[in-house]
N, C-alpha and C positions, 0 to 999 in steps of 0.2 A: 967139685973143681972144673965141670962140664956146665956149669951154668954161668961161672965166672969167664971162661973163656970168651963163651956165646955172647956173653955182654960187652966185652972191651971188642971184639970182633965186629958188633952191632956200633956200638960209637964212633969205634973209627970207621966204617962205612959211612954216615950219618957225616961227617962231621969230614969226610974226604967229598962226597958228593956236595953240601952246602959251601964248603972253602971255595970251591971250582965253579959253583953255579948261585953268586950271593945277591941277582937280580932275580932269580925264578922260586921264588922259597916253596911257593906249593907244585910245583913241579921238578927240584928237587927232591921233596918231599915223598913224592910218589916211587921218585926212580928207588930214591934211596931204603925206601919201606922194601917194593917190590926185589931191592937188591940183596937186602936185611934179610927177607922170608925164602930167599933163592940159596943164600950159603946158612941160614941156620938147618935147615932141614937136608939140605947136602950134609954138615957138618954131624947131626942124629945120624944121620947112616955110616958116614964115618966113624965116630965114637961107636958105634953098636959094634960096626965092621972090629975096629981094631981091639973089640974086648975092657973098654973107658965105659962101660957103663953094667955091666954083670955084677948083681944081687952081692952084698955081703952078705945077706943071711941064709940067701937060697942057692948062690952060684951060679944063678941062673941067669942067660941074656932077655932083655926083655921085646916083647913083642907088642909094639906098636901098631902095625898096619893096620888092626881094628882103628885105633885113635886116630888116624893120620887126617882126616878133616879137621879134627876138634885143636889136633897140633896145629894145623894151617891156620886156621883162625885165632888161636889165642897167640902163633906165632906174628900174622902180620896185625893184628893189634899192638902188640909190643915192641913192632918196628915200626909202628905210625908214631907211639908213643914217644917212641928215641929220637926220631927223626923230625919231630915237632921241636921237641924238647933241646934238642943240639942244635936247628936251626934258628929255634929266635937265641938259644944264646948268643951263636954266630953274628947275627943281627944286632943284639944288644952291644958284644963289644966291639967289631965295627961301627958303629956309631960314634964311638968317643975318640 
């Protein structure tokens, strides 16, 4: 459930930023990537604190503090891809 929530959040952020900045494609892409990264890392800690990330098998909360640099790198890449594709989609749709 958590990945789906984060994906919808990321697409919404990228769509909103690209919608209001249609001329500055790469600036909007980098800005939405940064916002997606901040929202995703914050959401990860919020979901951890609320107990949504409890393992069904062990019943324990995950400790991902040691893996935070890897998570940050992967979320940056994911956010960049989402931003590029959503921005490209909006450019194609707006041309017609």
